[in-house]
N, C-alpha and C positions, 0 to 999 in steps of 0.2 A: 413607487418604482424605487428601487437599490441601486448606489453607483458599484459598479466595479473596477478594479485595475487587476492585472493578470500577469503575472512572471513565470515564465517557460511555456511564450507561446507555441514554439518550436518543435516542443516533444508528443510523444506518442499520446500520453493520456489530456494535453490541453486541449482537444477539440469535444473531448466528455464534460469538460467544468464549462466550455461557447456553450454548448447543449444546455446545459443543466443552468446555465445565467440565463440564454437567452428563453429557454419551457417555463421558467419560471415567474417572465416577465419584468425585467430584471435590464441592466443595460451597462456592457462593458464601456467604460471611458478609457481607457489606455491599457497594452499589453509593451514587454518587455522580451526579448531573447535576443541574445547576442546574432544568432544563425537569422536571415531574415526571408526564408523558407517558409512563410507564414499567411501564404492564400488562401488558407482555411480560413482564417478569420472573416474573410469576404463570404460566407456560405452565414454566416452569423451577424456581424458587426463587421460592416464595410467601412463602417464611419468613425470607429475606434480607431484614436491616436497607438502609431508604435513606433519602438524607440531601439536602437541595434546599442546603444549605449546606459547602461543603470543610472549615469550620474543624470543624465538629460530626463529620463523617467523620473528618478527621483524628482527635478526641479520642475518638470509639470505637472506631477501629483500635488506635488505642493502648490504650485501657482494654481489650479483648481480648486484646491481645498481655500484659498484664499479668495475666489473669486465664488467663491458660494455654492460649490460643486465637489464637498468631499468625495472620497472612495471610502462608500460606511464599509466595503468588504476589498480585502485584497485576496486574492488566490494562487496558492504558492504549487508551481507543477514542473518546479526547477529540480536538477540532478539532486540528489538523497542528501548528500554534505553539504548543500545549497541552503538545505530548510532552513536551518536555525536560525541565517544569519536574513533569510528573507522573511520569518516571520517575524522577527524583532524590528526588521522594518514596517512593516503591518501595523504593529503593534505603536509604533517609535511617531505616525502618522494619523495615530488616531483613526484606526480602521477595527474593526475584527477582523477574525483570518481564517481563510480555508483550506489548508494543507494536505496534498498528497500525501498515501503510505510511502513508508515511514517518518513520523511526526521529524521525528529527530533518529541520529543514529546511538545517542548513548544514553544512558540513564540520567547520567548526569546533567546531563543537555536538560530534560523535562522537568529537577526539580528548578533549575533557573529560569524556564519558562512559567512556572506557575510564579514565582516574583516576580515578575513581569506583567502576569495578565492584573496581579494584585496592584502592581506600580503606575499603570497606563491605567485600570477600568475598564478593559478591554478583553475580548474570547477569543480563546484558539479554537477551532473545530479540526478537524483530520476526516480526512472519507475510510470507513470500513462499511464498504459496501455490502459485504457476507451477511451481515447483519438486517439486510434489509432485502435479500433476498427469500420470495416466499417459501421454496423447498425449505430453507435452513431456519424461516421463522416457525413453517407449518413441524418440522422436527423439534425446535427447541419446544412448542407446545404438546409434542408429544412425549417427550422426556420428561415435562414437568407432570403430565397427567399420569404419567408412570409411576411416579414418586422417582426422586431423585437420592435413592438412599442408598445406591449401591455403584457396584464399578460396570463401566460398559465397555465392551473391546472393542477396539476401534481401529482401523487404518484407511490413512488417509495418502494419497498418490495425487501429485501433480508434475505435470511437464509440460512445458510449452517451451517449443521449440524455436533455437534463436540458432544464425549466421555469426560467422566468421566475425562479423562487423561487430557483433557483443564486446569480442577480446578487444577489439579497440577502441572502443569506448569507457566515456566514463565508467559503465555499467561492471567492464569486465576488473574493472581496476579495484581491490577489497577495501581499500580503505574511502574510497569514493562512493561506493553503494552499498558495503556493510556483508558487498559477496550472494549467494543462494539464495539463502534461508531468511536474510533481510529482504533482498530488493525483487525475488515473486515467491519470499513463502509469508511474507508478516503477518498480511491480512487475514490466512491460513490457521495461524497459530491464534489472531487474535478471536477467529470464528472457535476454536477448539475449547479456550480459556470462557468462552460468552456462553457456550454450550453445556459444560460440562466441569466447572468452577476453576478453584487455583493450582497449580502448578507445588507438586510435593519431588517430585526427581524429573532431570532433565537430561539424558543420556546421548552421545550422539558418536553414533556407528562408524558415519561413512559424512567425509567433508572435501570435495575436492574443488576445480573450477568449473565444473561442466553437473555437478550432482552433488547431495548431503542427504542422510539420512540418519530417523535417531527412536529414541522413547522417551517420550512422555507422559509421568505419572502427573495423572489428576485429582482432583480430589472427587470426583466421581467415575474416571474412565484410565481404561490402561491402553494410549494409541501408539500404532506404531507409523511412523512416518517418512515418506522419500518425494525430495521434490529433485526437477532435473532440467536443461536448457538442454540438452543432445538428443536429436530426435531417433537416433540411433536406438533411447531406452523406450518409446514410447510400445505400446500392445502389439501384435504383429496383427493383428487385425485395424486397428487405427491405422498404422501405417497403411494398409492395404488399401484403405477407405481414400485415402489420401490426406489424410486429417494431420495433424501438428500439434495440435494440443487436443492432453488428456487430462483430465479430473475425475477422481473418485475419493468420497468418502462410505465405508462401510460399517456400521455399527451393528455390532451383534448376530454378524453376519446378512444384512439386509444393506445393498445397496441404495444409496440414498443419490438420486439424480438432478442435477445442478448446472448440467453441461449448459442448459439455455438460460435467457434471462438476466442477462447481463448488460440489456441494453441501454435501459434507462436507471439504472442503479444510484449514479452520479447526480440522475435530474431527483433521483427521489433522498437521497443523502440530502439535497440542497431545500429542498421544500422544508425536513424536518429542522436545519440550520435555522432559517429563515421564521421558522413557527417556533426557535428555541429550544426543539426539541435536539439537536444535535448533539453527538459526538467530540468530547471533549480533550484533553492532557490526561486525566484522571481514565480515561475510557484507554488511551490509547497506550497506557502506562506500560500495563503486565505483559503484552507482547514484545514492547523494545526490550523490557529485560529479559526474554526471553532468549530473543535471536542476538542479544550482544552475550550472553553466556555461551549460547551453540558457536557464535564466532570467534568465542574465545578457550572455547575445549578443548582437548587434546580429544581424537578418535581415537574409544579404544578397539575399533575393528568388528568383527564380524562374530558379537559376542554376546549370550542371554537372547533376549526376543527382540529381533531387528527383522521391520519389512522385509518380504522375500525379494522384492527386486532393486536391494543393495548387492545382491548379489551380482549382476548385469556386469559386463566386464568392461574395464576401465578405456579410458583412450587420451591421448596425450592430447596437448595444444601447444605451440609455440608463443602464441599471442598471451598467455597468460600474467597477468602484473599486481603487484601489489602484495 
């Protein structure tokens, strides 16, 4: 049984980490979040110590280490802009780190973490859950069996509706979240390079507060992509069904269905990490570079080969920040 400490216990994704820790037969010693709305902990580890002040959490983890109960892993579920600092904390206390996507916001942060891994002799893992999805594993196997020497035509669309709260939170702040492409898209960009190889060209057609669209030329694919958090951009049939999320990937005209199968992907990720097969810094680096380039690119407009959903009417929002 391994001991875990968790940072960011009140966030949306934290329960998936708590479940993964429990389902892999391990123990959560302590958790931290400045927000105390964390009753979900009782569903998994009611005996875990909880702190709303990071300094007290830090002292407690150190006290436990000296008492012979060290945190073997620190799970980081905090806002994106804090990941780098919290990963460093985990390494400093002698733990391996499991960090949610994005591992960090900038490519130069990746370089620094490589050095810290070597300095402390510990490992930084990240959650790249789509690499564990059965439908996508089957697609990767199929692509390999059919030969990897040609370019595939790929359309990727992902819409996950968000309300006004999104813009008032850190997620609506470009400097803290990295924007749409980073916050909701980074695991899809990781999936694309995992399936189709390195980036050869990266063009951004559209990038606003609620959507982004562009074109990626990969070693073995030409990809048109579209991301949005605006429910008005959902396909009509999806809205009619009362659904607020839509994801689609089409390869050479064939749609790959992967709407389901997400409930246990964090547990699968933790199983791989605990067996020494987890995804680390090098696995995360390419997608971090992609979204950094998208965030800093000047959109070219609707020119060239763009995703058809990029033509949807734009909307205004008074809460955009950053």
